[in-house]
C-alpha positions as CSV (number, residue, x, y, z in Angstrom):
1,M,0.0,0.0,0.0
2,N,1.3,3.4,-0.9
3,L,1.4,5.5,2.2
4,F,2.6,8.7,0.6
5,L,0.3,11.6,-0.3
6,W,1.9,14.4,-2.3
7,T,0.3,17.7,-2.5
8,F,1.3,20.0,-5.4
9,T,0.4,23.8,-5.7
10,I,0.7,24.9,-9.1
11,Q,2.1,28.4,-8.8
12,C,3.5,29.4,-12.2
13,S,1.2,28.3,-15.0
14,R,3.1,30.2,-17.5
15,C,6.2,27.9,-17.0
16,P,6.2,25.3,-19.9
17,H,7.5,22.6,-17.6
18,S,5.0,23.4,-14.7
19,G,3.1,20.3,-13.6
20,G,5.4,18.0,-15.5
21,N,6.6,16.1,-12.4
22,A,3.1,15.8,-11.2
23,Q,2.0,14.2,-14.4
24,Q,4.7,11.5,-14.3
25,L,3.8,10.7,-10.6
26,V,0.1,10.3,-11.4
27,Q,0.5,8.5,-14.7
28,R,3.0,6.0,-13.4
29,G,1.0,5.5,-10.0
30,L,4.1,6.3,-7.9
31,A,2.1,8.3,-5.3
32,K,-1.3,9.8,-4.3
33,V,-1.4,13.3,-5.5
34,V,-3.5,16.2,-4.6
35,L,-3.2,19.3,-7.0
36,T,-4.4,22.7,-6.0
37,L,-4.8,25.6,-8.2
38,R,-6.3,29.1,-7.8
39,S,-9.3,29.6,-9.7
40,T,-7.8,33.0,-11.1
41,E,-4.9,31.1,-12.7
42,P,-5.1,28.8,-16.0
43,A,-4.0,25.3,-15.6
44,P,-1.0,24.0,-17.6
45,D,-1.7,21.7,-20.3
46,T,0.0,18.7,-18.6
47,I,-2.3,19.2,-15.6
48,T,-5.5,19.7,-17.7
49,T,-4.7,16.4,-19.5
50,L,-4.6,14.6,-16.1
51,W,-8.3,15.3,-15.3
52,K,-9.6,15.2,-18.8
53,D,-8.1,11.7,-19.3
54,G,-9.4,10.4,-16.1
55,F,-6.3,10.2,-14.1
56,L,-7.5,12.8,-11.4
57,N,-11.0,13.9,-10.3
58,R,-11.6,17.7,-10.5
59,I,-13.3,19.3,-7.7
60,D,-14.1,23.1,-8.0
61,L,-14.3,24.6,-4.4
62,D,-16.8,27.4,-4.2
63,P,-16.0,30.4,-1.7
64,L,-17.2,29.7,1.7
65,R,-20.6,30.8,2.7
66,K,-21.4,33.0,5.6
67,N,-22.4,30.0,7.9
68,D,-19.4,28.0,6.8
69,T,-17.2,31.0,7.6
70,E,-18.6,31.2,11.1
71,R,-18.1,27.5,11.8
72,L,-14.5,27.7,10.4
73,L,-13.7,30.7,12.7
74,S,-15.1,29.0,15.7
75,Q,-13.0,26.0,15.1
76,A,-9.8,27.8,14.2
77,L,-10.2,30.2,17.2
78,A,-11.4,27.4,19.7
79,G,-14.4,29.3,20.8
80,P,-17.6,31.0,19.7
81,V,-17.4,34.0,17.3
82,A,-20.1,36.9,17.6
83,P,-22.5,36.6,14.5
84,A,-21.6,40.3,13.7
85,T,-17.8,39.6,13.7
86,A,-18.3,36.5,11.5
87,A,-20.5,38.6,9.1
88,E,-17.8,41.4,8.9
89,L,-15.1,38.9,8.2
90,W,-17.1,37.2,5.5
91,N,-18.0,40.5,4.0
92,L,-14.3,41.5,3.5
93,T,-13.0,38.1,2.5
94,R,-16.2,36.8,0.6
95,G,-15.3,33.4,1.2
96,N,-11.7,33.3,0.3
97,V,-10.0,31.2,2.9
98,L,-6.5,32.5,2.2
99,F,-7.6,36.1,2.6
100,L,-9.6,35.0,5.8
101,R,-6.5,33.2,7.3
102,H,-4.3,36.2,6.8
103,L,-6.8,38.6,8.0
104,V,-7.7,36.7,11.2
105,C,-4.0,36.1,12.1
106,Q,-3.2,39.8,11.6
107,E,-6.2,41.2,13.6
108,R,-5.8,38.7,16.4
109,D,-2.0,39.6,16.7
110,A,-2.9,43.4,16.6
111,G,-5.4,42.9,19.4
112,R,-8.4,43.9,17.5
113,L,-9.8,40.5,17.3
114,V,-10.2,39.5,20.9
115,S,-12.1,37.0,23.2
116,D,-14.8,39.2,25.2
117,V,-16.5,37.0,28.0
118,G,-15.8,33.9,26.1
119,T,-16.8,35.1,22.6
120,W,-14.4,36.3,19.8
121,R,-15.2,39.9,18.7
122,W,-13.6,42.2,16.2
123,S,-13.3,45.9,16.8
124,G,-11.9,48.7,14.7
125,E,-11.3,49.2,11.2
126,P,-9.4,46.6,9.1
127,V,-5.8,47.2,8.4
128,V,-4.2,45.5,5.5
129,S,-0.8,44.1,6.6
130,P,2.2,44.2,4.1
131,T,1.9,40.4,3.7
132,L,-1.8,40.5,2.9
133,A,-1.4,43.6,0.5
134,K,1.4,41.8,-1.4
135,L,-0.8,38.7,-1.7
136,I,-3.8,40.7,-3.1
137,T,-1.6,42.9,-5.3
138,G,-0.2,39.6,-6.8
139,Q,-3.8,38.6,-7.7
140,L,-4.6,41.9,-9.3
141,G,-1.5,41.5,-11.7
142,S,0.1,44.3,-13.7
143,L,-1.8,47.6,-13.9
144,T,-1.4,50.4,-16.3
145,D,-1.9,53.9,-15.1
146,D,-5.4,53.9,-16.7
147,T,-6.5,50.5,-15.3
148,A,-5.1,51.4,-12.0
149,E,-7.1,54.7,-12.0
150,V,-10.4,52.6,-12.5
151,L,-9.6,50.6,-9.5
152,D,-8.8,53.6,-7.4
153,Y,-12.1,55.3,-8.4
154,L,-13.9,52.2,-7.2
155,A,-12.0,51.9,-4.2
156,I,-13.0,55.3,-2.9
157,G,-16.4,55.5,-4.1
158,E,-18.1,52.3,-5.4
159,P,-20.6,51.7,-6.6
160,I,-20.2,54.1,-9.5
161,D,-22.5,54.4,-12.4
162,G,-20.8,53.0,-15.6
163,T,-21.2,56.1,-17.7
164,V,-19.7,58.3,-14.9
165,L,-16.8,56.0,-14.4
166,E,-16.0,55.9,-18.2
167,A,-16.3,59.7,-18.4
168,L,-13.7,59.9,-15.4
169,T,-11.3,57.3,-17.0
170,S,-11.8,55.7,-20.4
171,P,-14.2,53.0,-21.8
172,H,-11.1,51.0,-22.8
173,A,-9.7,50.9,-19.3
174,V,-13.0,50.0,-17.8
175,K,-13.4,47.2,-20.4
176,E,-9.9,45.8,-19.5
177,V,-10.3,45.5,-15.8
178,H,-13.7,44.0,-16.4
179,S,-12.2,41.4,-18.7
180,R,-9.7,40.3,-16.1
181,G,-12.5,39.8,-13.6
182,L,-11.3,42.8,-11.3
183,I,-14.8,44.5,-11.4
184,D,-18.3,43.5,-11.5
185,M,-21.4,45.1,-13.5
186,T,-24.9,44.9,-12.3
187,R,-28.0,46.6,-13.7
188,E,-29.8,48.6,-10.9
189,N,-32.8,50.8,-11.6
190,G,-31.8,51.1,-15.4
191,D,-28.2,52.0,-14.8
192,I,-25.0,50.0,-14.8
193,A,-23.6,49.9,-11.3
194,V,-19.8,49.0,-11.1
195,R,-18.1,47.5,-8.1
196,L,-14.8,45.9,-7.3
197,S,-15.2,42.1,-7.6
198,H,-13.8,41.6,-4.1
199,P,-13.8,44.2,-1.1
200,L,-10.1,43.6,-0.2
201,Y,-9.0,45.1,-3.6
202,G,-10.4,48.4,-2.4
203,E,-8.7,48.1,1.1
204,V,-5.4,47.5,-0.7
205,R,-5.7,50.3,-3.3
206,R,-6.8,52.8,-0.4
207,S,-4.0,51.6,1.9
208,T,-1.0,51.6,-0.7
209,G,-2.2,54.4,-2.8
210,N,-0.8,58.0,-3.0
211,L,-2.9,59.8,-0.5
212,L,-2.7,63.3,-2.5
213,Q,-3.8,61.4,-5.5
214,L,-6.7,59.8,-3.8
215,R,-7.9,63.2,-2.5
216,R,-7.8,64.6,-6.1
217,L,-9.8,61.5,-7.3
218,R,-12.3,62.0,-4.5
219,G,-12.9,65.6,-5.6
220,R,-13.3,64.7,-9.3
221,L,-15.8,62.0,-8.4
222,A,-17.7,64.2,-6.0
223,T,-18.0,67.0,-8.6
224,A,-19.1,64.4,-11.2
225,L,-21.8,63.1,-8.8
226,S,-22.9,66.7,-8.0
227,T,-24.4,67.2,-11.4
228,R,-26.8,64.4,-10.9
229,A,-29.6,63.8,-8.5
230,D,-28.9,61.7,-5.4
231,P,-31.2,58.8,-5.9
232,T,-31.1,57.6,-2.2
233,P,-30.0,58.8,1.2
234,A,-27.0,56.6,1.0
235,A,-26.0,58.3,-2.3
236,L,-26.2,61.6,-0.6
237,L,-23.9,60.5,2.2
238,R,-21.5,59.0,-0.1
239,R,-21.1,62.3,-2.2
240,A,-20.8,64.2,1.0
241,L,-18.2,61.9,2.4
242,L,-16.2,62.1,-0.8
243,R,-16.2,65.9,-0.7
244,L,-15.2,65.8,3.1
245,E,-12.1,63.6,2.3
246,S,-11.1,65.5,-0.9
247,D,-9.2,68.4,-2.1
248,L,-12.5,70.5,-2.6
249,P,-13.4,73.4,-0.2
250,P,-16.3,72.6,2.3
251,D,-19.8,72.7,1.2
252,L,-22.0,73.8,4.1
253,G,-25.3,73.1,2.4
254,L,-24.2,69.6,1.6
255,Y,-22.9,69.0,5.0
256,L,-26.2,70.2,6.7
257,A,-28.1,67.8,4.5
258,A,-25.7,64.9,5.2
259,T,-25.6,65.5,8.9
260,A,-29.5,65.3,9.1
261,T,-29.6,62.3,6.8
262,A,-27.0,60.4,8.8
263,L,-28.8,61.2,12.0
264,R,-32.0,60.0,10.6
265,L,-30.3,56.7,9.7
266,H,-28.8,56.4,13.2
267,D,-25.3,56.8,12.0
268,A,-24.4,59.4,14.8
269,P,-20.6,59.2,14.3
270,L,-20.7,59.9,10.5
271,A,-23.3,62.8,11.4
272,L,-20.8,64.2,13.8
273,R,-17.9,64.2,11.2
274,F,-20.1,66.3,8.8
275,A,-21.2,68.6,11.5
276,D,-17.8,69.3,12.8
277,A,-16.3,69.7,9.4
278,G,-19.0,72.2,8.3
279,H,-19.0,74.0,11.7
280,I,-22.8,73.8,11.3
281,S,-23.6,75.2,14.8
282,D,-22.3,78.5,13.5
283,S,-24.7,78.4,10.6
284,G,-27.7,79.5,12.6
285,F,-30.3,77.8,14.9
286,Q,-31.3,75.0,12.9
287,G,-27.5,74.1,12.4
288,A,-26.9,74.3,16.1
289,M,-30.0,72.1,17.0
290,L,-28.8,69.6,14.6
291,H,-25.3,69.6,16.0
292,Y,-26.9,69.3,19.5
293,W,-28.8,66.2,18.5
294,V,-25.7,64.6,17.1
295,L,-23.6,65.3,20.2
296,N,-26.4,63.8,22.2
297,N,-26.5,60.7,20.0
298,V,-22.7,59.9,20.5
299,G,-23.0,60.2,24.2
300,R,-21.5,63.7,24.7
301,A,-24.5,65.2,26.6
302,Q,-22.4,67.7,28.5
303,D,-21.0,69.1,25.2
304,A,-24.5,69.2,23.8
305,F,-25.9,71.1,26.8
306,T,-22.9,73.5,26.6
307,L,-23.7,74.3,23.0
308,L,-27.2,75.1,24.0
309,E,-25.9,77.4,26.8
310,A,-23.7,79.2,24.5
311,L,-26.6,80.4,22.2
312,D,-27.4,84.1,22.1
313,Q,-31.1,84.0,23.1
314,N,-31.5,87.7,21.8
315,A,-30.7,86.6,18.3
316,L,-33.3,83.9,18.3
317,T,-36.9,84.1,17.3
318,L,-39.6,83.3,19.7
319,E,-40.2,79.8,18.1
320,E,-36.4,79.2,18.3
321,Q,-36.4,80.4,22.0
322,R,-39.3,77.9,22.7
323,R,-37.3,75.1,21.2
324,L,-34.1,75.9,23.1
325,S,-36.3,75.6,26.3
326,V,-37.5,72.2,25.5
327,M,-33.9,70.9,24.5
328,R,-32.6,72.3,27.8
329,V,-35.2,70.5,29.7
330,G,-34.8,67.2,27.8
331,T,-31.1,67.1,28.1
332,L,-31.3,67.7,31.8
333,C,-33.9,65.0,32.3
334,W,-32.6,62.1,30.2
335,S,-29.0,62.6,29.1
336,L,-27.5,64.3,32.1
337,G,-29.7,62.4,34.5
338,D,-30.9,65.4,36.8
339,P,-34.8,65.3,36.6
340,E,-35.0,67.6,39.6
341,R,-33.0,70.3,37.8
342,A,-35.0,69.6,34.7
343,R,-38.1,70.4,36.7
344,Q,-36.7,73.6,37.9
345,E,-35.8,74.5,34.3
346,L,-39.2,73.6,33.1
347,A,-40.8,75.9,35.8
348,I,-38.6,78.9,34.6
349,A,-39.5,78.2,31.0
350,K,-43.1,78.0,31.5
351,V,-43.5,81.5,32.6
352,A,-41.5,82.9,29.6
353,P,-43.8,84.7,27.1
354,Y,-42.6,82.9,24.1
355,N,-43.6,79.5,25.8
356,H,-47.2,80.3,26.0
357,K,-49.1,77.1,25.2
358,S,-46.0,75.2,24.2
359,S,-47.0,71.5,23.6
360,E,-43.5,70.3,24.0
361,L,-43.0,71.8,27.4
362,A,-46.4,70.3,28.4
363,A,-45.2,67.0,27.1
364,F,-42.1,67.3,29.2
365,E,-44.1,68.0,32.2
366,A,-46.0,64.7,31.6
367,L,-42.5,62.9,31.1
368,L,-41.1,64.3,34.4
369,E,-44.1,63.1,36.4
370,S,-43.7,59.7,34.7
371,V,-40.0,59.2,35.4
372,Q,-40.3,60.4,39.0
373,G,-42.8,57.6,39.7
374,R,-46.1,59.5,39.6
375,P,-48.2,57.8,36.8
376,D,-51.5,59.2,37.8
377,H,-50.1,62.7,37.4
378,A,-48.3,61.7,34.1
379,I,-51.5,60.3,32.6
380,A,-53.5,63.4,33.6
381,A,-50.8,65.8,32.1
382,G,-50.5,63.6,29.0
383,N,-54.1,63.6,28.2
384,V,-54.2,67.5,28.4
385,V,-51.4,67.4,25.7
386,F,-53.4,65.1,23.4
387,Q,-56.3,67.4,23.6
388,T,-54.2,70.4,22.1
389,A,-53.3,69.2,18.6
390,P,-49.7,68.7,19.7
391,S,-46.6,68.8,17.5
392,D,-45.0,65.5,16.6
393,M,-42.2,66.1,18.9
394,A,-44.8,66.7,21.7
395,F,-46.9,63.7,20.8
396,V,-43.9,61.3,20.9
397,L,-42.6,62.8,24.2
398,T,-46.1,62.3,25.6
399,S,-46.5,58.8,24.3
400,C,-43.3,58.0,25.8
401,A,-44.4,59.3,29.3
402,L,-47.6,57.3,29.1
403,V,-46.1,54.1,27.9
404,I,-43.9,54.3,31.0
405,A,-47.0,55.2,33.3
406,H,-49.4,52.6,31.9
407,G,-46.6,49.9,31.5
408,Y,-45.4,50.1,35.1
409,S,-48.9,50.5,36.2
410,G,-49.7,47.0,34.6
411,N,-52.1,48.5,32.0
412,A,-50.5,47.0,28.8
413,A,-53.6,47.4,26.5
414,K,-53.2,51.0,26.7
415,V,-49.7,51.0,25.5
416,F,-50.1,49.4,22.2
417,P,-52.1,52.2,20.4
418,L,-49.6,54.8,21.7
419,T,-46.7,53.1,20.5
420,K,-48.0,52.5,17.0
421,R,-48.6,56.1,16.2
422,A,-45.4,57.3,17.9
423,S,-43.3,54.8,16.0
424,A,-44.7,56.1,12.7
425,L,-43.9,59.7,13.7
426,V,-40.3,59.1,14.6
427,A,-39.5,57.6,11.2
428,T,-40.1,60.9,9.7
429,S,-38.7,63.5,12.1
430,S,-34.9,64.3,12.8
431,D,-35.9,65.7,16.2
432,A,-38.2,62.7,17.3
433,S,-36.1,60.0,15.7
434,A,-33.9,60.3,18.9
435,L,-36.8,59.2,21.0
436,E,-37.5,56.0,19.0
437,Y,-35.3,53.8,21.2
438,G,-37.3,55.0,24.4
439,I,-40.6,54.1,22.7
440,V,-39.5,50.5,21.7
441,Y,-37.8,49.9,24.9
442,F,-40.7,50.8,27.3
443,H,-43.2,49.2,24.8
444,I,-41.1,45.9,25.2
445,E,-40.8,46.4,29.1
446,A,-44.6,46.8,29.3
447,M,-45.3,43.6,27.3
448,F,-42.7,41.8,29.6
449,I,-44.4,42.9,32.7
450,A,-47.8,41.7,31.4
451,G,-46.4,38.5,30.2
452,Y,-46.6,38.9,26.5
453,L,-43.0,37.8,26.0
454,Q,-43.4,36.5,22.4
455,A,-44.8,39.9,21.3
456,A,-42.0,41.6,23.0
457,E,-39.5,39.5,21.2
458,Q,-41.1,40.3,17.9
459,V,-41.0,44.0,18.5
460,M,-37.4,43.8,19.5
461,T,-36.6,41.7,16.3
462,Q,-38.2,44.2,14.0
463,F,-36.2,47.1,15.7
464,V,-33.0,45.1,15.5
465,E,-33.4,44.3,11.9
466,Y,-32.5,47.9,10.8
467,A,-30.8,49.2,13.9
468,A,-28.6,46.6,15.3
469,N,-25.6,47.3,13.1
470,T,-25.7,51.1,13.4
471,P,-22.7,52.7,15.0
472,G,-22.5,54.8,18.1
473,T,-24.7,54.6,21.2
474,I,-27.8,53.4,19.4
475,G,-26.1,49.9,19.0
476,L,-25.7,49.8,22.6
477,F,-29.3,50.3,23.1
478,V,-30.3,47.8,20.5
479,S,-28.0,45.4,22.4
480,L,-29.7,46.3,25.7
481,L,-33.1,45.5,24.1
482,H,-31.8,42.1,22.9
483,S,-30.3,41.3,26.3
484,Y,-33.5,42.2,28.1
485,V,-35.5,39.7,25.9
486,D,-32.8,37.0,26.4
487,L,-32.8,37.4,30.1
488,S,-36.6,37.1,30.5
489,Q,-36.3,33.9,28.5
490,G,-33.4,32.5,30.6
491,H,-30.8,32.8,28.0
492,L,-28.3,33.9,30.7
493,N,-25.0,33.3,28.7
494,A,-26.3,35.4,25.7
495,A,-27.6,38.1,27.9
496,L,-24.4,38.3,30.1
497,E,-22.3,38.6,26.9
498,V,-24.1,41.7,25.8
499,L,-24.7,43.2,29.3
500,N,-21.0,43.1,30.4
501,R,-19.9,45.0,27.2
502,A,-22.6,47.5,27.4
503,D,-22.2,48.2,31.0
504,R,-18.4,49.0,30.2
505,E,-19.2,51.2,27.3
506,F,-22.1,53.0,29.0
507,R,-19.7,54.3,31.5
508,T,-17.9,56.4,29.1
509,T,-21.2,58.1,27.6
510,T,-23.8,60.3,28.8
511,Y,-26.8,59.8,26.5
512,D,-29.7,58.2,28.6
513,R,-29.1,57.7,32.3
514,S,-32.2,55.4,32.5
515,A,-30.6,53.1,30.0
516,V,-27.5,53.1,32.1
517,V,-29.4,52.1,35.2
518,S,-31.4,49.5,33.4
519,C,-28.3,48.0,32.0
520,R,-26.9,47.7,35.5
521,V,-30.0,46.2,36.9
522,Y,-30.3,43.6,34.1
523,L,-26.7,42.6,34.5
524,I,-27.2,42.1,38.2
525,L,-30.2,39.9,37.5
526,A,-28.2,37.8,35.0
527,L,-25.4,37.3,37.4
528,S,-27.8,36.5,40.3
529,H,-29.8,33.9,38.1
530,R,-26.5,32.3,37.4
531,G,-25.6,32.2,41.0
532,D,-22.6,34.7,40.7
533,G,-23.5,36.4,44.1
534,K,-20.0,38.0,44.7
535,R,-20.0,40.0,41.4
536,A,-23.7,40.9,41.8
537,A,-23.1,42.2,45.3
538,E,-20.2,44.3,44.0
539,L,-22.4,45.9,41.4
540,V,-25.4,46.9,43.8
541,R,-23.2,49.0,46.0
542,D,-23.4,52.1,43.9
543,L,-26.9,51.3,42.3
544,D,-28.7,54.1,44.4
545,T,-26.0,56.6,43.5
546,L,-26.4,55.7,39.9
547,N,-30.1,56.1,39.7
548,P,-31.7,59.5,39.9
549,Y,-35.2,58.3,38.7
550,G,-38.2,57.5,41.0
551,F,-39.8,55.1,38.5
552,L,-36.6,52.9,38.7
553,R,-36.3,52.8,42.6
554,S,-38.2,49.5,42.9
555,A,-36.3,47.8,40.1
556,C,-33.0,48.8,41.8
557,T,-34.3,47.4,45.1
558,L,-35.4,44.3,43.5
559,A,-31.8,43.8,41.9
560,K,-30.6,44.0,45.5
561,A,-32.9,41.3,46.4
562,W,-31.7,39.0,43.7
563,A,-28.0,39.7,44.6
564,A,-28.8,38.7,48.3
565,A,-30.7,35.5,46.9
566,A,-27.6,34.6,44.9
567,Q,-25.5,34.9,48.0
568,Q,-28.0,32.5,49.7
569,M,-29.3,35.3,52.0
570,I,-32.9,34.2,51.5
571,A,-34.4,36.0,54.4
572,E,-32.8,39.3,53.3
573,A,-33.8,38.6,49.7
574,I,-37.4,38.2,50.7
575,R,-37.2,41.4,52.9
576,L,-35.8,43.3,49.8
577,A,-38.2,42.0,47.5
578,R,-41.2,43.0,49.7
579,K,-39.6,46.4,50.1
580,A,-39.4,46.8,46.3
581,A,-43.1,45.7,46.0
582,A,-44.1,48.4,48.8
583,I,-42.1,51.0,46.7
584,A,-44.0,50.0,43.6
585,A,-47.4,49.8,45.2
586,D,-46.9,53.3,46.8
587,R,-46.5,54.7,43.4
588,G,-49.2,52.9,41.7
589,H,-46.9,50.8,39.7
590,F,-48.9,47.6,40.1
591,G,-47.2,45.8,37.2
592,Q,-43.7,46.4,38.8
593,E,-45.2,45.3,42.2
594,L,-46.2,42.1,40.5
595,L,-42.6,41.5,39.4
596,C,-41.2,42.1,42.8
597,L,-43.9,39.8,44.5
598,Q,-43.1,37.2,41.9
599,A,-39.3,37.3,42.8
600,A,-40.4,37.0,46.7
601,S,-42.4,33.8,45.6
602,Q,-39.4,32.6,43.7
603,F,-37.3,33.0,46.9
604,G,-40.0,31.0,48.9
605,D,-42.0,33.6,50.5
606,H,-45.4,32.1,51.7
607,T,-47.1,35.5,52.3
608,T,-47.7,37.0,49.0
609,A,-50.9,35.2,47.9
610,H,-53.4,37.6,49.2
611,R,-51.9,40.8,47.6
612,L,-51.3,38.9,44.4
613,N,-55.0,37.8,44.1
614,E,-55.9,41.4,44.4
615,L,-53.5,42.3,41.6
616,T,-55.2,39.9,39.2
617,G,-57.9,42.7,39.0
618,L,-55.3,45.4,38.5
619,V,-52.8,44.2,36.1
620,D,-53.4,43.1,32.4
621,G,-52.0,40.0,30.8
622,P,-51.4,36.4,31.6
623,R,-48.3,36.8,34.1
624,V,-50.4,38.1,36.9
625,H,-52.5,34.7,37.0
626,A,-49.4,32.5,36.8
627,V,-47.8,34.5,39.7
628,A,-50.9,34.4,41.8
629,L,-51.2,30.6,41.2
630,H,-47.5,30.3,42.3
631,A,-48.1,32.3,45.4
632,N,-51.2,30.3,46.3
633,G,-49.4,27.1,45.8
634,L,-46.7,28.1,48.4
635,T,-49.3,29.3,50.8
636,S,-51.6,26.3,50.8
637,V,-48.4,23.9,50.5
638,D,-49.8,22.6,47.3
639,G,-47.2,21.1,45.0
640,E,-49.7,20.4,42.1
641,K,-50.5,24.2,42.2
642,L,-46.6,24.9,42.0
643,A,-46.3,22.5,39.1
644,E,-49.2,24.2,37.2
645,A,-47.7,27.6,37.8
646,S,-44.5,26.3,36.3
647,R,-46.2,25.3,33.2
648,R,-48.0,28.6,32.9
649,Y,-44.6,30.5,33.3
650,E,-43.1,28.4,30.5
651,E,-46.2,29.2,28.3
652,I,-45.5,32.9,28.5
653,G,-41.8,32.4,28.2
654,D,-40.5,33.1,31.6
655,I,-38.1,30.2,32.0
656,V,-36.4,31.2,35.2
657,A,-39.7,31.4,37.0
658,A,-40.8,28.1,35.5
659,T,-37.6,26.4,36.8
660,D,-38.1,27.8,40.1
661,A,-41.7,26.9,40.5
662,S,-41.0,23.4,39.4
663,A,-38.1,23.0,41.6
664,Q,-40.1,24.3,44.6
665,A,-43.0,21.7,43.6
666,G,-40.2,18.9,43.7
667,T,-38.8,20.1,47.2
668,L,-42.5,20.3,48.5
669,F,-43.3,16.8,47.0
670,R,-40.0,15.4,48.7
671,E,-40.9,16.7,52.0
672,Q,-44.5,15.2,51.6
673,Q,-42.8,11.9,50.9
674,H,-44.4,11.8,47.3
675,H,-41.1,10.6,45.8
676,G,-42.5,10.1,42.2
677,S,-43.9,13.5,41.9
678,A,-40.8,14.9,43.4
679,L,-38.7,13.2,41.0
680,T,-40.8,14.4,38.1
681,A,-40.9,18.0,39.3
682,I,-37.2,18.2,39.9
683,E,-36.3,16.6,36.7
684,R,-38.5,19.0,34.8
685,A,-36.6,21.9,36.6
686,R,-33.4,20.5,35.9
687,T,-34.4,20.1,32.1
688,L,-35.6,23.7,32.0
689,A,-32.4,24.9,33.5
690,G,-30.3,22.8,31.1
691,T,-32.1,24.1,28.1
692,H,-30.8,27.5,29.2
693,R,-27.3,26.8,30.4
694,G,-26.0,28.6,33.4
695,L,-29.3,28.9,35.5
696,N,-28.6,28.5,39.2
697,T,-31.2,29.8,41.5
698,P,-31.8,29.3,45.2
699,A,-34.9,27.2,44.4
700,L,-32.9,25.0,42.0
701,R,-30.1,24.6,44.5
702,Q,-32.5,23.5,47.3
703,A,-34.0,21.1,45.1
704,G,-30.6,19.5,44.3
705,E,-29.7,19.1,48.0
706,T,-29.3,15.4,49.1
707,T,-29.6,16.3,52.8
708,P,-32.2,19.2,53.0
709,L,-31.0,22.3,55.0
710,T,-32.9,24.9,56.8
711,R,-33.0,28.5,55.3
712,R,-30.4,29.6,58.0
713,Q,-28.0,26.7,57.3
714,R,-28.2,27.6,53.6
715,E,-27.2,31.1,54.5
716,I,-24.3,30.1,56.5
717,V,-23.2,27.5,53.9
718,A,-23.2,30.4,51.5
719,L,-21.1,32.7,53.5
720,V,-18.6,30.0,54.4
721,S,-18.1,29.3,50.8
722,Q,-17.3,33.0,50.2
723,G,-14.6,32.9,52.9
724,F,-16.3,34.6,55.8
725,T,-15.2,33.6,59.4
726,N,-17.7,32.4,62.0
727,K,-17.5,35.9,63.8
728,E,-18.0,37.8,60.5
729,I,-21.1,35.5,59.7
730,A,-22.5,36.0,63.2
731,E,-22.2,39.8,62.9
732,R,-23.8,39.8,59.4
733,L,-26.8,37.5,60.4
734,G,-27.2,39.1,63.8
735,V,-26.8,35.8,65.7
736,S,-24.2,34.4,68.2
737,I,-21.0,32.8,67.2
738,R,-22.2,29.7,69.0
739,T,-25.3,29.6,66.9
740,V,-23.2,29.7,63.6
741,E,-21.1,26.8,64.9
742,G,-24.2,24.9,65.7
743,H,-25.6,25.4,62.3
744,R,-22.3,24.6,60.6
745,Y,-22.0,21.2,62.6
746,H,-25.5,20.4,61.5
747,A,-24.9,21.3,57.9
748,R,-21.6,19.2,58.2
749,L,-19.3,22.3,57.6
750,R,-16.4,21.7,59.9
């Protein structure tokens, strides 16, 4: 048996002897041979003969598809790769394995492709290394000045209309590069659109070209395109960007239009480039307002507020002064996280003569009532705004206020019509577009509270489809939406992957303080659900300082309860969950109260049934009935009710609660000596937890105990595992050292 496998790579097909040795090996049967040849190279006649005469089988390998690329990357990097990273690498390499290998190696060595919380992510712009540039340049082959210019125009501005490209270069040069397979031509809307046949060709031409020459080419292309109407917003942005990076003088009108367009498309970093380059804040009030929104959207709220304060009010019209008042109140309320100062600013603004009957200021009054946790006042103020034919901006602001108020109060049915019209308005307004995330976020939260998790996921998916890959802070908010849905469904690893990154990045921005607080709350919940009590406890320490809003106080207290539960401080967890429920009830946030009492039940509280039965008449949706059944099962010591509550939780999509209720049913059945039912319920809990890896709640841990412990013993076990001494445990729990020693003995902790 021949044990040799010879691999040949035919590198020089122009050599008359190329492939001759391989031909002899194959025809004489001296070895098993694998021949590889790049598709861009013609095969020598001697090699062609081998597969034509049947000595070798020819296999044409297509470029890798997107999903193949993701699988290959995961194997090569020995870990999962973020879908966005895999997509970016595929878009650049288009399935070329050779290019992919070089790019991955260089980006990993440069520290731009890194493992973030166990998942590989790529950040930054691609940099073509000399090795990769040489490889791609070799594939481009020899270029004349004319053909090189064709590639350079496409590198800086593809796609380019075929007639424009021929006018800038020459028909002969365009035909030459097309015949060599270096460019592609497609018909789009009746025109011929020309693109480079591979994205890395453009990367190489830009990185190795003469910078001054490329600036001149950008100017010539921008000038040629300016004689034609921009068919799409993307075409306008491309023309503006070409001018921005060319040798042409600034065009203020173009930069103003491009700033507004980029902002409307949620590309705040690009909008900032146009705004800064055109000094648009010096062009008048409209330019200043546009610049303000851009700064806000890139997380520079303090700079945005400074811009507002620098405006000369004496030079403004009454309408402009009115808008300035609105912007100041809004920045203080949301971006800078100072609702009390916003209320003071609002009181001053309302008495100014130019703000008489301002619907926007009236809308902010409703919003401030809502974020401070006064839903009844917010709803009353909002209804007044709706009766006054409000502007689009005022309608969206008021809708946001009422979505918060109704959602937290548990009136989900009143949320849906508000969000439908508000979402339609933000799609056509540069000012209101900045509020789109808030509308979507609070809409999803209202549906989650009610128990419509599938509908919440649909809303999130629709928003993500067009906003997930946008740069700037909006991408963070989209990630936060995604993690919220993942967390509610028990996908802890996926949620933590996003929340850890978002929490780090939010610390460097000042865009929306409520999102910063919510991100921290979700991160604590995800860590607690996984049983990471130590890190959860670290994150709750500054939560009250971080949160300036009354409507989030209950959520922050509930996060503390979950952190305590993760440390097995069950009595403290129940106390905090009840406190969070009381805070919510005092504000009329009955939906939020429901979530707090649900958590208390998950911790094992037997006292919540009466109030939850009352809430079934106050809160919309299926969740309240599942939670009430859960609480009644605990109060009546009825394992069957707990098992049924688990099934109802699963139906609405709350897998964490479903797991806990089933685990509690199993523990109860075991205590009642119903061993078959206990095994069934505990196995169901384990199955649910296993489907969503990483789940590790107190109820699940208790169900898994071979020797059941009392609540106090569990608390002591948890503290011992964290390294606390007997004295420290006694001080923390308010008991004697002898009591701690006794519990440790009975729990077999020597």
